C-alpha positions in Angstrom: 149.9 132.9 58.5 147.2 130.4 59.1 148.1 126.8 58.3 145.5 124.0 58.1 146.3 120.5 59.3 144.8 118.6 56.4 143.6 118.8 52.8 139.9 119.1 53.7 139.5 122.8 53.1 136.1 124.3 52.9 135.0 127.6 51.4 131.7 129.3 52.2 130.6 132.7 50.9 127.7 135.0 50.8 126.4 138.5 50.8 123.7 140.4 52.7 122.1 143.8 52.9 123.0 145.0 56.4 120.5 147.9 56.3 118.5 150.2 54.1 117.9 153.1 56.4 116.9 155.7 53.9 113.6 153.8 53.3 112.4 154.4 56.9 114.6 157.3 58.1 116.7 155.0 60.2 119.6 156.0 62.4 122.4 155.4 59.9 120.6 157.9 57.5 119.3 160.5 59.9 121.6 160.2 62.9 125.0 161.6 63.6 127.9 160.7 65.9 129.0 157.1 66.5 126.6 154.5 65.1 126.9 150.8 64.4 125.0 147.7 63.3 125.8 144.1 64.0 124.4 141.1 62.1 125.2 137.4 62.6 126.0 135.0 59.7 125.6 131.3 60.1 127.8 129.1 57.8 126.1 126.5 55.6 128.1 123.9 57.5 130.3 124.2 60.6 134.0 124.3 60.1 136.4 122.1 62.4 137.9 125.3 63.9 137.1 129.0 63.4 137.9 129.8 59.7 139.6 132.8 58.2 136.9 135.3 57.3 137.1 138.2 54.9 134.4 140.9 54.7 134.0 143.8 52.3 131.3 146.3 51.3 129.9 145.2 47.9 127.5 148.2 47.7 127.3 151.4 49.6 124.9 154.4 49.2 126.0 157.5 51.1 124.9 161.1 51.0 127.1 163.5 49.0 126.3 166.3 51.6 128.5 164.8 54.3 131.8 163.1 54.7 131.8 159.3 53.9 133.1 157.4 56.9 132.7 153.6 57.1 134.3 150.6 58.8 133.2 147.0 58.3 134.8 144.0 60.0 134.2 140.4 61.0 134.0 139.7 64.7 133.3 136.8 67.1 134.4 134.3 64.5 133.4 130.7 65.5 133.2 127.4 63.7 129.5 127.9 63.1 129.4 131.6 62.0 130.5 135.1 62.8 129.3 138.7 63.3 129.6 141.5 60.7 129.9 144.9 62.3 129.4 148.1 60.3 130.4 151.4 61.9 130.1 155.1 60.9 130.6 158.3 62.8 130.5 162.1 62.6 128.1 163.6 60.1 128.1 160.7 57.7 124.7 159.8 56.2 124.6 156.1 55.1 121.5 155.1 53.2 122.3 151.4 52.7 125.1 148.9 52.7 125.5 145.4 51.3 128.4 143.3 52.5 130.1 140.2 50.9 132.0 137.7 52.9 134.3 134.7 52.4 135.3 132.1 54.9 138.1 129.5 54.4 138.9 126.8 56.8 139.2 123.1 57.7 136.0 121.1 57.1 134.8 117.8 58.4 135.0 114.7 56.2 132.3 112.1 56.4 134.8 109.5 57.8 136.1 111.9 60.5 135.7 110.7 64.1 133.7 113.2 66.0 132.6 113.1 69.6 129.9 115.7 70.3 
């Protein structure tokens, strides 16, 4: 369990379309085998320490002619942001994916002493 040392808790959230490969015959739509895409998210304000981050697919569009395989995760979590990684493999044909994310962590207060 993650415990925060004060009551100044911040929550940041958002969503983004990671790709829309069916529009231009991109690799996720036309390829096969292991494929991945990585996209970086910058928080609206930096946290004191790396926050807890949750990511999920909020929209996915996949072909019904192949198995649906997908993995989405947060990686490289830092106080300023994190990377979203989407992976698929095999014969899966992924047209597009939108991801939602939520970050919860300690935030700075205006009266905090900071030495940069």
